[in-house]
N, C-alpha and C positions, 0 to 999 in steps of 0.2 A: 761344553758351553758353546753357544752360538756366537757369531760375530756381534749380533745385536746386543746380547747380554754383556759381552766383553767390552764394547766401546761406549755403552750408554751409562748415564748416571741419573739418579732420581732428581727431578725438578717438579715444579707445580704441575699436577696431572689433570687431564680432562677425562680420565677413565682409570680403571684399575690397571695396575702394572701386570697383574697376573690373570686378567679376565680370560676365562675359558670360552672357547667357541666365539671369540670376538668377531665382529663384522670386519674390522680393520685395525691395524696397528699404527699408532701415531708416534713419531719421534722428531726431535728437533736437531738442527745443525747450526749452532751459533757461530757461523764463520763469515767474516767479511774482509779477509786478507788481501783481496785484489780490488777492493772498492776504489773507484777512480774519481768520485766526487764527494759524496756525503757519507762518512763512516757511521757505523752504529747498527747495521742490520744484524749484528751478532746478538743484539738484544731482542730481535724479532720473535723468536719462538715463544718465549714466556709471555711477552706482551700479547701475542695472538691468543695464547691459551687463556689468559685472564679475560680477554674480551669474549672469547667463545663461551666461557662459563657464565656470561652475563647478557647474552642475546636470547631472544625467544627461540626455543628449539623446534617448534612445530613449523614444518614447511607446508603452507597452505597449497602452494602450487603443485606439490608432489604428493600431498596427503600422507606425510611421514612425520612422526614425532621422534626426532633425533635423540631426545633425552632418554627414550626407552631402548635405544640401541646399545649393545655391548661394545665398548671401545677399549682397546688396550693402549696405554701410554707408557712408553719405555723411558721417558725423560729425554735428555739431550745427549748427543755424541760428545765425547771428550774433545776439547778444543786443541787444535794443532796449528802451527804457524805456516807450514808449507802447503801451497795450493795443491800440488800433485798428491801429497800425502792425504789431504782432506778428501779429494776426489776419490782416491783409492779406498779410503775407509768407507765412504758412502757406497762405493761399488761393492765392497765385500758384504756389507749389511743388506743392501737391496737385492743382491744376487740370491741370497738365501731366501728372502721373501718371495721373489719371483719363482724360484724353483719349487717352493712348497705351496705355491698358489695362494699365498697370504696377501690380501689387499693391504695397502699402507698409505698413510698420509705423512709427507715429509714437510716440516716447517723450517723455512730459512730465516736468516742467512741470505747470502747473495746467490745469484743465479748460476754461478759456476758449479754448484753442487749437483745440478740437474744432469750434467754430462755423466757423472758417476752413477746416477740412478737409471736414466732411460736406456743407456747402452746395454743394460741387462734384460730389457723387456723382450718378450717374444716377437719374432719377426712380423707377425700379423697384427701388431699393435699400432694403432694410429697415435700420433703425438700431436695433441692440441695445445697450443701455447698462446697465451694472452700477454702481449709485450709491446712496449713502445719501440723497441729496438730489435734488429734481427740477430745481433750477437754473432755475426759471421766474420768478424775480423780474425785474421790468422794469429795475431797476438796483440796484446795491449800492454804498454809499459814494461815490455820485456818478458811477459808471461803468456805462454800458450794455453794456460789453464785459467785465464781471466774470465770474469763474468761477462766480458764483451766478446768472448771467443767460444763459449760453451757449445753453441749450435754448429760452429765450424768444426769442432772436434767430433760432434755427433755425425756430421756429414761425411767424415772420413771412415766411419765404421758402419753407417746405416744408409739405406736408400732414403733420401729426404723427400721422396714423393709421398711418404707417410705423414708429412708435417702439414698441419693446418695452422697458419699463423694469423692471429687476429689482433689488430690494433697498431701495427707498425707505422711509424711516421718519421723516424729519425735514424738515418743510416748513411754510410759512405756510398760513393758511386759504385764501388766494387760490390758492396753488400746488396744494393738494389739489383745489380746484375745477377749475383748468385741466388737471390731470392726467387728468380724465375724457375729454379729447379725444385722449389717446394711444391707440395701437392695442391695447396690452396693458400692464397694470401688475400686477406680482407682488411682494408684500411678502416680507420674509425668512421669516416664518412659513409663508406659502403655498408658498414655493419648495421646501420640504422634501417636499411632497406630490406624488404621481404625476399628479394631475389638472392641476396647473399646468404641469408639464413637457409634458403632452399638448397643452395649449392653446398653449404656446410653439412646439412643433413644427408645429401647425396654422397658427399665425401665419406662420411662416417659409415655408410652402408657397405663400403668395400672392405671393412676391417672387422675382425672378430671381437676385438677389445680395444680399449682406449686408455692412454695415459694423458693426464691434463697437468700442465704447468702454468700457474698463474703468477706472472711477474706483475706486482701491483702497480708499476709505472705504466702498464698498459692502459690504465684508467687515467682520465684527465686529473691533473693536480687539484682541481676544484673538488674532486671526490676523494682523491688519495694524495694528500700533500706530504705524508710522512713516508717517503721512499728515498732510496739512495740516489737515483738519477731521474728526477722529474722531467717530463716533457709535455708542453702544452698541446692542446688539440686532440685529446685522447677520448677513450670510450667513456660512456656514461654508465652508472651503476645499473639502471634498468636494461640497457642494451646488453651489458655483460651477462646479466642474469638470464636473458633470453637464450643466449648461446649455452649457458650452463644447463638450462632446462631442456634444450634440444638434445642433450646427452642421455635423456631418460630411457631411450631404447638401446643404449650401448652398454656393454659390460665394462664398467670402470675398474680397471686393474689397480690403478694407483694414481695419486695426484700429489703435487707439491704447491705450496704457496710461499713465494720468496720476495725479498727486497723490502720488507716492512722495516722502517727505520724509526723507532719510537721517539728518539730525541728530537725529531723534526715533526712529530705528530701532535695533533690536538685531541687525539682519541678517535677521530673519525676514520682514519685509515685502518686502525686495528679493528674497529667495529665492522667496517666493510669487509676486511679480510675474514673476520669471524663469520659473517653472514655467508660469504662464499664457501668457507669451509663447511658450514652447517648444510648448505644446499648440496655440496658435492658428496658429503657423507650420505645424505638422503638419496642421491642418485645411485650411489654404490649399493644401498640397501634394496633397491628395486630388482637387482639381479644377484641375489644371495647364492 
C-alpha cells in the first residue's frame, strides 16, 4: 500500500479514484492549523472541486478540452492537528509521486503544506509561486511550520534561485531583504508589463520542469475575496492567466492551489481557483 492510499479518504471527486494512465493525480489537504487571520481553508479542497465540476472545461487559449483528460482523484488526506505531522504526511505522499514520475495537483488548505511537497521535487525544477506574501518569516506565533514560514523552510533545503515569485506586496523588512536571493520577483504592478513576462519566460528556460504554487491571496481581493489572508493591491485574473499560459512550453511536474477560504467567499474565489486549476491541468497535458 502506498502512502497516498494509506493517508487519503474518499470525498467528492473530480475524476476516477482508480483511473489508469491518468494525466495527473488530484488530492486535497484540508488543513488550516496555523492560520493567523481567517480560519476555514480546511474547507477549500471540496469547495474547489465543486467549482471545478461546474466551469467550462475547454481551454480556448491552449486548445485543450480538460473534460476529456483522465484525472485520478484520491480524495483528501486525513486531518491531523500538528503542523509538522501534516507537513511530513504531505512529504511522504508527494515523495512517492515525484519518484514515480506521476504528476499531481494538491488542493489546500493553507500554504504551509507546500513545504512538504516542493522539497521532494527534482533539483532542476523551477518553483513558480503566486502570492501576496513572501512567507519567509523564521517562525510565526511559535511555529516554524506556519503558513507564514513555508518558503523560509524551503530556503533551508533548496537553492532559492529556482524561485519565481509573482504578486508579493506585503512582507516584513527582513523578508524583503531575503527576497533578493530569489531567482525572480515580480510585483503586481510590474506583472502587467510585457518586460516582466519576458523575464519570466527567460527564467523558465533555465529549468527542465516546473512546480507551480498558487496562493489565491496573490490576486487582489476584488477578484479573490475568499482567502485566509487578503491583501489589497494584487494581481488581476487576466494578468495571472497570462503567466499561467506562459508555462505552455514547460514540463509541469506538479502544482498546488491553496488558501481558498469558502466561509468568506461569495463563490467568485472558488470559481477563479477552478479556472486556474483547469488551465494548469491543460498546461500539464501539453507535455504528456
